[in-house]
PyMOL Python script that loads the backbone (N, CA, C, O; Angstrom):
from pymol import cmd

cmd.read_pdbstr("""\
ATOM      1  N   MET A   1      97.146  99.023  91.951  1.00  0.00           N
ATOM      2  CA  MET A   1      95.720  99.132  91.716  1.00  0.00           C
ATOM      3  C   MET A   1      95.105  97.747  91.789  1.00  0.00           C
ATOM      4  O   MET A   1      95.777  96.740  91.564  1.00  0.00           O
ATOM      5  N   THR A   2      93.860  97.711  92.097  1.00  0.00           N
ATOM      6  CA  THR A   2      93.185  96.432  92.131  1.00  0.00           C
ATOM      7  C   THR A   2      92.204  96.364  90.980  1.00  0.00           C
ATOM      8  O   THR A   2      91.764  97.388  90.457  1.00  0.00           O
ATOM      9  N   ASP A   3      91.862  95.123  90.585  1.00  0.00           N
ATOM     10  CA  ASP A   3      90.895  94.961  89.502  1.00  0.00           C
ATOM     11  C   ASP A   3      89.505  95.401  89.941  1.00  0.00           C
ATOM     12  O   ASP A   3      88.755  95.986  89.159  1.00  0.00           O
ATOM     13  N   GLU A   4      89.164  95.117  91.205  1.00  0.00           N
ATOM     14  CA  GLU A   4      87.838  95.458  91.699  1.00  0.00           C
ATOM     15  C   GLU A   4      87.664  96.960  91.871  1.00  0.00           C
ATOM     16  O   GLU A   4      86.610  97.503  91.537  1.00  0.00           O
ATOM     17  N   HIS A   5      88.685  97.638  92.387  1.00  0.00           N
ATOM     18  CA  HIS A   5      88.632  99.080  92.629  1.00  0.00           C
ATOM     19  C   HIS A   5      89.865  99.724  92.013  1.00  0.00           C
ATOM     20  O   HIS A   5      90.894  99.825  92.680  1.00  0.00           O
ATOM     21  N   PRO A   6      89.792 100.162  90.762  1.00  0.00           N
ATOM     22  CA  PRO A   6      90.988 100.707  90.107  1.00  0.00           C
ATOM     23  C   PRO A   6      91.536 101.951  90.780  1.00  0.00           C
ATOM     24  O   PRO A   6      92.690 102.309  90.544  1.00  0.00           O
ATOM     25  N   TRP A   7      90.749 102.624  91.609  1.00  0.00           N
ATOM     26  CA  TRP A   7      91.242 103.828  92.268  1.00  0.00           C
ATOM     27  C   TRP A   7      91.947 103.508  93.590  1.00  0.00           C
ATOM     28  O   TRP A   7      92.514 104.402  94.217  1.00  0.00           O
ATOM     29  N   ALA A   8      91.915 102.256  94.010  1.00  0.00           N
ATOM     30  CA  ALA A   8      92.563 101.890  95.275  1.00  0.00           C
ATOM     31  C   ALA A   8      94.078 101.986  95.122  1.00  0.00           C
ATOM     32  O   ALA A   8      94.639 101.540  94.121  1.00  0.00           O
ATOM     33  N   ALA A   9      94.725 102.563  96.107  1.00  0.00           N
ATOM     34  CA  ALA A   9      96.171 102.790  96.042  1.00  0.00           C
ATOM     35  C   ALA A   9      96.935 101.564  96.514  1.00  0.00           C
ATOM     36  O   ALA A   9      96.466 100.804  97.361  1.00  0.00           O
ATOM     37  N   ARG A  10      98.114 101.391  95.951  1.00  0.00           N
ATOM     38  CA  ARG A  10      99.017 100.344  96.419  1.00  0.00           C
ATOM     39  C   ARG A  10      99.703 100.840  97.685  1.00  0.00           C
ATOM     40  O   ARG A  10      99.978 102.033  97.808  1.00  0.00           O
ATOM     41  N   PRO A  11      99.983  99.945  98.626  1.00  0.00           N
ATOM     42  CA  PRO A  11     100.675 100.386  99.838  1.00  0.00           C
ATOM     43  C   PRO A  11     102.115 100.770  99.536  1.00  0.00           C
ATOM     44  O   PRO A  11     102.781 100.129  98.724  1.00  0.00           O
ATOM     45  N   THR A  12     102.584 101.806 100.187  1.00  0.00           N
ATOM     46  CA  THR A  12     103.968 102.246 100.050  1.00  0.00           C
ATOM     47  C   THR A  12     104.515 102.542 101.432  1.00  0.00           C
ATOM     48  O   THR A  12     103.750 102.741 102.375  1.00  0.00           O
ATOM     49  N   PRO A  13     105.840 102.573 101.560  1.00  0.00           N
ATOM     50  CA  PRO A  13     106.424 102.902 102.856  1.00  0.00           C
ATOM     51  C   PRO A  13     106.014 104.304 103.289  1.00  0.00           C
ATOM     52  O   PRO A  13     105.676 105.147 102.458  1.00  0.00           O
ATOM     53  N   GLY A  14     106.048 104.539 104.564  1.00  0.00           N
ATOM     54  CA  GLY A  14     105.705 105.860 105.082  1.00  0.00           C
ATOM     55  C   GLY A  14     104.304 105.875 105.657  1.00  0.00           C
ATOM     56  O   GLY A  14     103.682 104.831 105.857  1.00  0.00           O
ATOM     57  N   ARG A  15     103.828 107.056 105.915  1.00  0.00           N
ATOM     58  CA  ARG A  15     102.505 107.250 106.513  1.00  0.00           C
ATOM     59  C   ARG A  15     101.419 106.799 105.545  1.00  0.00           C
ATOM     60  O   ARG A  15     101.459 107.156 104.368  1.00  0.00           O
ATOM     61  N   PRO A  16     100.443 106.014 106.022  1.00  0.00           N
ATOM     62  CA  PRO A  16      99.349 105.628 105.133  1.00  0.00           C
ATOM     63  C   PRO A  16      98.533 106.852 104.749  1.00  0.00           C
ATOM     64  O   PRO A  16      98.415 107.799 105.526  1.00  0.00           O
ATOM     65  N   ARG A  17      97.984 106.827 103.572  1.00  0.00           N
ATOM     66  CA  ARG A  17      97.190 107.952 103.107  1.00  0.00           C
ATOM     67  C   ARG A  17      95.780 107.479 102.830  1.00  0.00           C
ATOM     68  O   ARG A  17      95.569 106.299 102.551  1.00  0.00           O
ATOM     69  N   PRO A  18      94.821 108.367 102.900  1.00  0.00           N
ATOM     70  CA  PRO A  18      93.453 107.953 102.626  1.00  0.00           C
ATOM     71  C   PRO A  18      93.297 107.604 101.153  1.00  0.00           C
ATOM     72  O   PRO A  18      93.904 108.230 100.284  1.00  0.00           O
ATOM     73  N   ALA A  19      92.483 106.606 100.890  1.00  0.00           N
ATOM     74  CA  ALA A  19      92.226 106.216  99.503  1.00  0.00           C
ATOM     75  C   ALA A  19      91.393 107.300  98.840  1.00  0.00           C
ATOM     76  O   ALA A  19      90.490 107.858  99.463  1.00  0.00           O
ATOM     77  N   PRO A  20      91.691 107.605  97.573  1.00  0.00           N
ATOM     78  CA  PRO A  20      90.892 108.614  96.876  1.00  0.00           C
ATOM     79  C   PRO A  20      89.469 108.118  96.668  1.00  0.00           C
ATOM     80  O   PRO A  20      89.208 106.915  96.653  1.00  0.00           O
ATOM     81  N   ALA A  21      88.571 109.050  96.512  1.00  0.00           N
ATOM     82  CA  ALA A  21      87.178 108.698  96.255  1.00  0.00           C
ATOM     83  C   ALA A  21      87.066 108.055  94.883  1.00  0.00           C
ATOM     84  O   ALA A  21      87.858 108.355  93.989  1.00  0.00           O
ATOM     85  N   PRO A  22      86.093 107.178  94.711  1.00  0.00           N
ATOM     86  CA  PRO A  22      85.897 106.570  93.399  1.00  0.00           C
ATOM     87  C   PRO A  22      85.573 107.638  92.364  1.00  0.00           C
ATOM     88  O   PRO A  22      85.023 108.683  92.711  1.00  0.00           O
ATOM     89  N   PRO A  23      85.905 107.391  91.090  1.00  0.00           N
ATOM     90  CA  PRO A  23      85.575 108.368  90.051  1.00  0.00           C
ATOM     91  C   PRO A  23      84.084 108.696  90.088  1.00  0.00           C
ATOM     92  O   PRO A  23      83.242 107.821  90.288  1.00  0.00           O
ATOM     93  N   GLY A  24      83.786 109.958  89.893  1.00  0.00           N
ATOM     94  CA  GLY A  24      82.404 110.407  89.880  1.00  0.00           C
ATOM     95  C   GLY A  24      81.837 110.689  91.264  1.00  0.00           C
ATOM     96  O   GLY A  24      80.663 111.039  91.384  1.00  0.00           O
ATOM     97  N   ALA A  25      82.635 110.545  92.302  1.00  0.00           N
ATOM     98  CA  ALA A  25      82.141 110.770  93.662  1.00  0.00           C
ATOM     99  C   ALA A  25      82.293 112.222  94.085  1.00  0.00           C
ATOM    100  O   ALA A  25      82.205 112.535  95.272  1.00  0.00           O
ATOM    101  N   GLY A  26      82.517 113.093  93.144  1.00  0.00           N
ATOM    102  CA  GLY A  26      82.680 114.510  93.446  1.00  0.00           C
ATOM    103  C   GLY A  26      84.145 114.878  93.461  1.00  0.00           C
ATOM    104  O   GLY A  26      84.874 114.500  94.378  1.00  0.00           O
ATOM    105  N   ASP A  27      84.581 115.610  92.454  1.00  0.00           N
ATOM    106  CA  ASP A  27      85.995 115.928  92.314  1.00  0.00           C
ATOM    107  C   ASP A  27      86.295 117.387  92.631  1.00  0.00           C
ATOM    108  O   ASP A  27      87.321 117.913  92.199  1.00  0.00           O
ATOM    109  N   ASP A  28      85.412 118.052  93.384  1.00  0.00           N
ATOM    110  CA  ASP A  28      85.673 119.438  93.766  1.00  0.00           C
ATOM    111  C   ASP A  28      86.953 119.503  94.585  1.00  0.00           C
ATOM    112  O   ASP A  28      87.060 118.855  95.626  1.00  0.00           O
ATOM    113  N   GLY A  29      87.909 120.270  94.129  1.00  0.00           N
ATOM    114  CA  GLY A  29      89.160 120.429  94.857  1.00  0.00           C
ATOM    115  C   GLY A  29      90.088 119.234  94.781  1.00  0.00           C
ATOM    116  O   GLY A  29      91.061 119.162  95.531  1.00  0.00           O
ATOM    117  N   LEU A  30      89.808 118.297  93.892  1.00  0.00           N
ATOM    118  CA  LEU A  30      90.615 117.076  93.791  1.00  0.00           C
ATOM    119  C   LEU A  30      92.080 117.387  93.538  1.00  0.00           C
ATOM    120  O   LEU A  30      92.951 116.826  94.203  1.00  0.00           O
ATOM    121  N   ALA A  31      92.364 118.259  92.601  1.00  0.00           N
ATOM    122  CA  ALA A  31      93.759 118.577  92.272  1.00  0.00           C
ATOM    123  C   ALA A  31      94.470 119.190  93.469  1.00  0.00           C
ATOM    124  O   ALA A  31      95.611 118.835  93.766  1.00  0.00           O
ATOM    125  N   GLU A  32      93.804 120.107  94.154  1.00  0.00           N
ATOM    126  CA  GLU A  32      94.423 120.766  95.302  1.00  0.00           C
ATOM    127  C   GLU A  32      94.696 119.782  96.433  1.00  0.00           C
ATOM    128  O   GLU A  32      95.762 119.814  97.048  1.00  0.00           O
ATOM    129  N   ARG A  33      93.723 118.902  96.706  1.00  0.00           N
ATOM    130  CA  ARG A  33      93.916 117.895  97.760  1.00  0.00           C
ATOM    131  C   ARG A  33      95.044 116.940  97.398  1.00  0.00           C
ATOM    132  O   ARG A  33      95.841 116.557  98.254  1.00  0.00           O
ATOM    133  N   THR A  34      95.106 116.560  96.140  1.00  0.00           N
ATOM    134  CA  THR A  34      96.143 115.628  95.704  1.00  0.00           C
ATOM    135  C   THR A  34      97.517 116.253  95.837  1.00  0.00           C
ATOM    136  O   THR A  34      98.443 115.613  96.337  1.00  0.00           O
ATOM    137  N   VAL A  35      97.663 117.490  95.399  1.00  0.00           N
ATOM    138  CA  VAL A  35      98.963 118.167  95.499  1.00  0.00           C
ATOM    139  C   VAL A  35      99.372 118.309  96.961  1.00  0.00           C
ATOM    140  O   VAL A  35     100.537 118.098  97.296  1.00  0.00           O
ATOM    141  N   ALA A  36      98.437 118.662  97.831  1.00  0.00           N
ATOM    142  CA  ALA A  36      98.762 118.780  99.258  1.00  0.00           C
ATOM    143  C   ALA A  36      99.204 117.433  99.827  1.00  0.00           C
ATOM    144  O   ALA A  36     100.158 117.367 100.604  1.00  0.00           O
ATOM    145  N   ASN A  37      98.517 116.369  99.445  1.00  0.00           N
ATOM    146  CA  ASN A  37      98.868 115.030  99.912  1.00  0.00           C
ATOM    147  C   ASN A  37     100.249 114.622  99.399  1.00  0.00           C
ATOM    148  O   ASN A  37     101.056 114.079 100.153  1.00  0.00           O
ATOM    149  N   VAL A  38     100.519 114.881  98.131  1.00  0.00           N
ATOM    150  CA  VAL A  38     101.813 114.530  97.536  1.00  0.00           C
ATOM    151  C   VAL A  38     102.934 115.309  98.216  1.00  0.00           C
ATOM    152  O   VAL A  38     103.980 114.742  98.530  1.00  0.00           O
ATOM    153  N   ARG A  39     102.726 116.587  98.444  1.00  0.00           N
ATOM    154  CA  ARG A  39     103.764 117.389  99.115  1.00  0.00           C
ATOM    155  C   ARG A  39     104.050 116.852 100.511  1.00  0.00           C
ATOM    156  O   ARG A  39     105.203 116.802 100.940  1.00  0.00           O
ATOM    157  N   SER A  40     103.008 116.455 101.209  1.00  0.00           N
ATOM    158  CA  SER A  40     103.178 115.893 102.548  1.00  0.00           C
ATOM    159  C   SER A  40     103.978 114.594 102.494  1.00  0.00           C
ATOM    160  O   SER A  40     104.874 114.372 103.309  1.00  0.00           O
ATOM    161  N   ARG A  41     103.652 113.750 101.541  1.00  0.00           N
ATOM    162  CA  ARG A  41     104.366 112.471 101.410  1.00  0.00           C
ATOM    163  C   ARG A  41     105.821 112.692 101.028  1.00  0.00           C
ATOM    164  O   ARG A  41     106.701 111.992 101.530  1.00  0.00           O
ATOM    165  N   LEU A  42     106.089 113.644 100.156  1.00  0.00           N
ATOM    166  CA  LEU A  42     107.476 113.920  99.770  1.00  0.00           C
ATOM    167  C   LEU A  42     108.259 114.520 100.934  1.00  0.00           C
ATOM    168  O   LEU A  42     109.457 114.272 101.066  1.00  0.00           O
ATOM    169  N   ALA A  43     107.595 115.304 101.775  1.00  0.00           N
ATOM    170  CA  ALA A  43     108.270 115.896 102.930  1.00  0.00           C
ATOM    171  C   ALA A  43     108.705 114.833 103.932  1.00  0.00           C
ATOM    172  O   ALA A  43     109.626 115.060 104.716  1.00  0.00           O
ATOM    173  N   GLU A  44     108.056 113.682 103.911  1.00  0.00           N
ATOM    174  CA  GLU A  44     108.391 112.599 104.833  1.00  0.00           C
ATOM    175  C   GLU A  44     109.555 111.734 104.356  1.00  0.00           C
ATOM    176  O   GLU A  44     109.965 110.815 105.065  1.00  0.00           O
ATOM    177  N   LEU A  45     110.091 112.010 103.174  1.00  0.00           N
ATOM    178  CA  LEU A  45     111.185 111.189 102.647  1.00  0.00           C
ATOM    179  C   LEU A  45     112.403 111.196 103.561  1.00  0.00           C
ATOM    180  O   LEU A  45     113.105 110.189 103.653  1.00  0.00           O
ATOM    181  N   ASP A  46     112.666 112.306 104.236  1.00  0.00           N
ATOM    182  CA  ASP A  46     113.833 112.379 105.120  1.00  0.00           C
ATOM    183  C   ASP A  46     113.789 111.321 106.215  1.00  0.00           C
ATOM    184  O   ASP A  46     114.837 110.877 106.683  1.00  0.00           O
ATOM    185  N   GLY A  47     112.607 110.916 106.624  1.00  0.00           N
ATOM    186  CA  GLY A  47     112.476 109.923 107.680  1.00  0.00           C
ATOM    187  C   GLY A  47     112.524 108.487 107.195  1.00  0.00           C
ATOM    188  O   GLY A  47     112.449 107.561 108.003  1.00  0.00           O
ATOM    189  N   LEU A  48     112.648 108.285 105.889  1.00  0.00           N
ATOM    190  CA  LEU A  48     112.667 106.935 105.320  1.00  0.00           C
ATOM    191  C   LEU A  48     114.068 106.557 104.873  1.00  0.00           C
ATOM    192  O   LEU A  48     114.902 107.416 104.589  1.00  0.00           O
ATOM    193  N   ASP A  49     114.310 105.250 104.816  1.00  0.00           N
ATOM    194  CA  ASP A  49     115.559 104.773 104.228  1.00  0.00           C
ATOM    195  C   ASP A  49     115.582 105.175 102.758  1.00  0.00           C
ATOM    196  O   ASP A  49     114.544 105.209 102.097  1.00  0.00           O
ATOM    197  N   THR A  50     116.761 105.474 102.261  1.00  0.00           N
ATOM    198  CA  THR A  50     116.899 105.871 100.856  1.00  0.00           C
ATOM    199  C   THR A  50     116.326 104.809  99.925  1.00  0.00           C
ATOM    200  O   THR A  50     115.753 105.140  98.887  1.00  0.00           O
ATOM    201  N   ALA A  51     116.473 103.555 100.282  1.00  0.00           N
ATOM    202  CA  ALA A  51     115.958 102.470  99.443  1.00  0.00           C
ATOM    203  C   ALA A  51     114.438 102.549  99.282  1.00  0.00           C
ATOM    204  O   ALA A  51     113.899 102.049  98.295  1.00  0.00           O
ATOM    205  N   ASP A  52     113.748 103.165 100.230  1.00  0.00           N
ATOM    206  CA  ASP A  52     112.291 103.288 100.152  1.00  0.00           C
ATOM    207  C   ASP A  52     111.833 104.490  99.336  1.00  0.00           C
ATOM    208  O   ASP A  52     110.645 104.606  99.034  1.00  0.00           O
ATOM    209  N   HIS A  53     112.735 105.373  98.978  1.00  0.00           N
ATOM    210  CA  HIS A  53     112.361 106.582  98.237  1.00  0.00           C
ATOM    211  C   HIS A  53     111.741 106.247  96.883  1.00  0.00           C
ATOM    212  O   HIS A  53     110.758 106.873  96.486  1.00  0.00           O
ATOM    213  N   VAL A  54     112.294 105.276  96.174  1.00  0.00           N
ATOM    214  CA  VAL A  54     111.787 104.943  94.838  1.00  0.00           C
ATOM    215  C   VAL A  54     110.324 104.519  94.917  1.00  0.00           C
ATOM    216  O   VAL A  54     109.522 104.911  94.070  1.00  0.00           O
ATOM    217  N   ALA A  55     109.969 103.727  95.918  1.00  0.00           N
ATOM    218  CA  ALA A  55     108.578 103.290  96.059  1.00  0.00           C
ATOM    219  C   ALA A  55     107.652 104.486  96.281  1.00  0.00           C
ATOM    220  O   ALA A  55     106.546 104.526  95.743  1.00  0.00           O
ATOM    221  N   VAL A  56     108.101 105.449  97.067  1.00  0.00           N
ATOM    222  CA  VAL A  56     107.290 106.648  97.307  1.00  0.00           C
ATOM    223  C   VAL A  56     107.165 107.454  96.017  1.00  0.00           C
ATOM    224  O   VAL A  56     106.073 107.908  95.676  1.00  0.00           O
ATOM    225  N   PHE A  57     108.274 107.638  95.297  1.00  0.00           N
ATOM    226  CA  PHE A  57     108.223 108.376  94.033  1.00  0.00           C
ATOM    227  C   PHE A  57     107.279 107.691  93.047  1.00  0.00           C
ATOM    228  O   PHE A  57     106.491 108.358  92.376  1.00  0.00           O
ATOM    229  N   ASP A  58     107.353 106.367  92.958  1.00  0.00           N
ATOM    230  CA  ASP A  58     106.465 105.634  92.053  1.00  0.00           C
ATOM    231  C   ASP A  58     105.003 105.811  92.451  1.00  0.00           C
ATOM    232  O   ASP A  58     104.146 106.020  91.592  1.00  0.00           O
ATOM    233  N   ALA A  59     104.715 105.728  93.744  1.00  0.00           N
ATOM    234  CA  ALA A  59     103.338 105.882  94.215  1.00  0.00           C
ATOM    235  C   ALA A  59     102.818 107.291  93.943  1.00  0.00           C
ATOM    236  O   ALA A  59     101.672 107.467  93.529  1.00  0.00           O
ATOM    237  N   VAL A  60     103.660 108.285  94.177  1.00  0.00           N
ATOM    238  CA  VAL A  60     103.274 109.674  93.927  1.00  0.00           C
ATOM    239  C   VAL A  60     103.023 109.881  92.433  1.00  0.00           C
ATOM    240  O   VAL A  60     102.064 110.550  92.048  1.00  0.00           O
ATOM    241  N   HIS A  61     103.871 109.316  91.610  1.00  0.00           N
ATOM    242  CA  HIS A  61     103.690 109.438  90.157  1.00  0.00           C
ATOM    243  C   HIS A  61     102.371 108.804  89.730  1.00  0.00           C
ATOM    244  O   HIS A  61     101.626 109.393  88.946  1.00  0.00           O
ATOM    245  N   ARG A  62     102.075 107.607  90.241  1.00  0.00           N
ATOM    246  CA  ARG A  62     100.806 106.943  89.899  1.00  0.00           C
ATOM    247  C   ARG A  62      99.619 107.793  90.337  1.00  0.00           C
ATOM    248  O   ARG A  62      98.646 107.947  89.599  1.00  0.00           O
ATOM    249  N   GLU A  63      99.711 108.341  91.544  1.00  0.00           N
ATOM    250  CA  GLU A  63      98.608 109.150  92.063  1.00  0.00           C
ATOM    251  C   GLU A  63      98.380 110.392  91.198  1.00  0.00           C
ATOM    252  O   GLU A  63      97.242 110.709  90.852  1.00  0.00           O
ATOM    253  N   LEU A  64      99.449 111.084  90.854  1.00  0.00           N
ATOM    254  CA  LEU A  64      99.313 112.279  90.017  1.00  0.00           C
ATOM    255  C   LEU A  64      98.784 111.921  88.629  1.00  0.00           C
ATOM    256  O   LEU A  64      97.925 112.623  88.096  1.00  0.00           O
ATOM    257  N   ALA A  65      99.287 110.837  88.043  1.00  0.00           N
ATOM    258  CA  ALA A  65      98.818 110.416  86.718  1.00  0.00           C
ATOM    259  C   ALA A  65      97.340 110.045  86.770  1.00  0.00           C
ATOM    260  O   ALA A  65      96.588 110.376  85.853  1.00  0.00           O
ATOM    261  N   ASP A  66      96.918 109.363  87.831  1.00  0.00           N
ATOM    262  CA  ASP A  66      95.517 108.980  87.983  1.00  0.00           C
ATOM    263  C   ASP A  66      94.623 110.214  88.079  1.00  0.00           C
ATOM    264  O   ASP A  66      93.581 110.283  87.428  1.00  0.00           O
ATOM    265  N   VAL A  67      95.027 111.171  88.881  1.00  0.00           N
ATOM    266  CA  VAL A  67      94.225 112.384  89.054  1.00  0.00           C
ATOM    267  C   VAL A  67      94.156 113.170  87.750  1.00  0.00           C
ATOM    268  O   VAL A  67      93.090 113.656  87.373  1.00  0.00           O
ATOM    269  N   LEU A  68      95.277 113.294  87.066  1.00  0.00           N
ATOM    270  CA  LEU A  68      95.257 114.007  85.786  1.00  0.00           C
ATOM    271  C   LEU A  68      94.353 113.298  84.788  1.00  0.00           C
ATOM    272  O   LEU A  68      93.632 113.951  84.033  1.00  0.00           O
ATOM    273  N   GLY A  69      94.383 111.977  84.779  1.00  0.00           N
ATOM    274  CA  GLY A  69      93.502 111.213  83.894  1.00  0.00           C
ATOM    275  C   GLY A  69      92.040 111.433  84.227  1.00  0.00           C
ATOM    276  O   GLY A  69      91.212 111.591  83.330  1.00  0.00           O
ATOM    277  N   ARG A  70      91.714 111.444  85.527  1.00  0.00           N
ATOM    278  CA  ARG A  70      90.326 111.690  85.933  1.00  0.00           C
ATOM    279  C   ARG A  70      89.890 113.095  85.563  1.00  0.00           C
ATOM    280  O   ARG A  70      88.760 113.299  85.119  1.00  0.00           O
ATOM    281  N   LEU A  71      90.769 114.057  85.739  1.00  0.00           N
ATOM    282  CA  LEU A  71      90.416 115.433  85.392  1.00  0.00           C
ATOM    283  C   LEU A  71      90.247 115.592  83.888  1.00  0.00           C
ATOM    284  O   LEU A  71      89.412 116.379  83.442  1.00  0.00           O
ATOM    285  N   ASP A  72      91.028 114.857  83.100  1.00  0.00           N
ATOM    286  CA  ASP A  72      90.864 114.898  81.646  1.00  0.00           C
ATOM    287  C   ASP A  72      89.524 114.308  81.231  1.00  0.00           C
ATOM    288  O   ASP A  72      88.879 114.821  80.316  1.00  0.00           O
ATOM    289  N   ARG A  73      89.094 113.228  81.899  1.00  0.00           N
ATOM    290  CA  ARG A  73      87.824 112.581  81.553  1.00  0.00           C
ATOM    291  C   ARG A  73      86.631 113.398  82.018  1.00  0.00           C
ATOM    292  O   ARG A  73      85.580 113.372  81.377  1.00  0.00           O
ATOM    293  N   ASP A  74      86.772 114.120  83.117  1.00  0.00           N
ATOM    294  CA  ASP A  74      85.677 114.902  83.684  1.00  0.00           C
ATOM    295  C   ASP A  74      86.183 116.312  83.970  1.00  0.00           C
ATOM    296  O   ASP A  74      86.558 116.617  85.102  1.00  0.00           O
ATOM    297  N   PRO A  75      86.196 117.171  82.957  1.00  0.00           N
ATOM    298  CA  PRO A  75      86.775 118.502  83.133  1.00  0.00           C
ATOM    299  C   PRO A  75      85.963 119.423  84.030  1.00  0.00           C
ATOM    300  O   PRO A  75      86.400 120.538  84.314  1.00  0.00           O
ATOM    301  N   GLY A  76      84.801 118.988  84.480  1.00  0.00           N
ATOM    302  CA  GLY A  76      83.994 119.834  85.356  1.00  0.00           C
ATOM    303  C   GLY A  76      83.020 120.674  84.560  1.00  0.00           C
ATOM    304  O   GLY A  76      82.815 120.439  83.370  1.00  0.00           O
ATOM    305  N   PRO A  77      82.416 121.657  85.219  1.00  0.00           N
ATOM    306  CA  PRO A  77      81.426 122.479  84.527  1.00  0.00           C
ATOM    307  C   PRO A  77      82.064 123.274  83.397  1.00  0.00           C
ATOM    308  O   PRO A  77      83.218 123.698  83.469  1.00  0.00           O
ATOM    309  N   GLU A  78      81.274 123.456  82.359  1.00  0.00           N
ATOM    310  CA  GLU A  78      81.770 124.213  81.207  1.00  0.00           C
ATOM    311  C   GLU A  78      81.924 125.672  81.599  1.00  0.00           C
ATOM    312  O   GLU A  78      81.048 126.263  82.230  1.00  0.00           O
ATOM    313  N   ARG A  79      83.037 126.228  81.218  1.00  0.00           N
ATOM    314  CA  ARG A  79      83.297 127.644  81.500  1.00  0.00           C
ATOM    315  C   ARG A  79      83.224 128.414  80.197  1.00  0.00           C
ATOM    316  O   ARG A  79      83.595 127.898  79.143  1.00  0.00           O
ATOM    317  N   PRO A  80      82.747 129.647  80.264  1.00  0.00           N
ATOM    318  CA  PRO A  80      82.667 130.423  79.025  1.00  0.00           C
ATOM    319  C   PRO A  80      84.059 130.671  78.465  1.00  0.00           C
ATOM    320  O   PRO A  80      85.000 130.969  79.201  1.00  0.00           O
ATOM    321  N   GLY A  81      84.168 130.545  77.177  1.00  0.00           N
ATOM    322  CA  GLY A  81      85.444 130.795  76.506  1.00  0.00           C
ATOM    323  C   GLY A  81      85.655 132.274  76.288  1.00  0.00           C
ATOM    324  O   GLY A  81      84.809 133.090  76.653  1.00  0.00           O
ATOM    325  N   PRO A  82      86.775 132.622  75.697  1.00  0.00           N
ATOM    326  CA  PRO A  82      87.042 134.035  75.430  1.00  0.00           C
ATOM    327  C   PRO A  82      86.079 134.577  74.384  1.00  0.00           C
ATOM    328  O   PRO A  82      85.662 133.864  73.471  1.00  0.00           O
ATOM    329  N   GLY A  83      85.742 135.827  74.529  1.00  0.00           N
ATOM    330  CA  GLY A  83      84.900 136.497  73.549  1.00  0.00           C
ATOM    331  C   GLY A  83      85.726 136.880  72.333  1.00  0.00           C
ATOM    332  O   GLY A  83      86.892 136.500  72.236  1.00  0.00           O
ATOM    333  N   PRO A  84      85.139 137.628  71.403  1.00  0.00           N
ATOM    334  CA  PRO A  84      85.858 138.017  70.188  1.00  0.00           C
ATOM    335  C   PRO A  84      87.131 138.808  70.482  1.00  0.00           C
ATOM    336  O   PRO A  84      88.067 138.792  69.684  1.00  0.00           O
ATOM    337  N   SER A  85      87.172 139.495  71.612  1.00  0.00           N
ATOM    338  CA  SER A  85      88.355 140.293  71.934  1.00  0.00           C
ATOM    339  C   SER A  85      89.460 139.444  72.552  1.00  0.00           C
ATOM    340  O   SER A  85      90.565 139.937  72.780  1.00  0.00           O
ATOM    341  N   GLY A  86      89.168 138.154  72.829  1.00  0.00           N
ATOM    342  CA  GLY A  86      90.155 137.294  73.465  1.00  0.00           C
ATOM    343  C   GLY A  86      90.046 137.300  74.976  1.00  0.00           C
ATOM    344  O   GLY A  86      90.753 136.559  75.659  1.00  0.00           O
ATOM    345  N   ARG A  87      89.148 138.148  75.506  1.00  0.00           N
ATOM    346  CA  ARG A  87      88.937 138.204  76.953  1.00  0.00           C
ATOM    347  C   ARG A  87      87.701 137.385  77.318  1.00  0.00           C
ATOM    348  O   ARG A  87      86.785 137.255  76.506  1.00  0.00           O
ATOM    349  N   PRO A  88      87.665 136.827  78.537  1.00  0.00           N
ATOM    350  CA  PRO A  88      86.464 136.064  78.940  1.00  0.00           C
ATOM    351  C   PRO A  88      85.226 136.938  78.899  1.00  0.00           C
ATOM    352  O   PRO A  88      85.309 138.154  79.073  1.00  0.00           O
ATOM    353  N   HIS A  89      84.083 136.321  78.671  1.00  0.00           N
ATOM    354  CA  HIS A  89      82.793 137.032  78.621  1.00  0.00           C
ATOM    355  C   HIS A  89      82.506 137.709  79.914  1.00  0.00           C
ATOM    356  O   HIS A  89      81.467 138.354  80.055  1.00  0.00           O
TER     357      HIS A  89
END
""", "prot")
cmd.dss("prot")
cmd.show_as("cartoon", "prot")
cmd.util.cbc("prot")
cmd.orient("prot")
């Protein structure tokens, strides 16, 4: 991460990936896009030297932790909770 742009990703071996949008730039589908990106990066491990796997795992872990942190800070629109019966309204 950089001090100027905390959302900027560190370079890792393998295919470059697009930098995530800055926080607050619209997180619609963020979790789904992140999971798809992570799965793609993990699928490319076979083409990398084993020594490079740890760097990819570390980068994927940072990316997932960052996204989970952003989702915790901005849970999105409020959804109605369960009614008295325990079922959604």
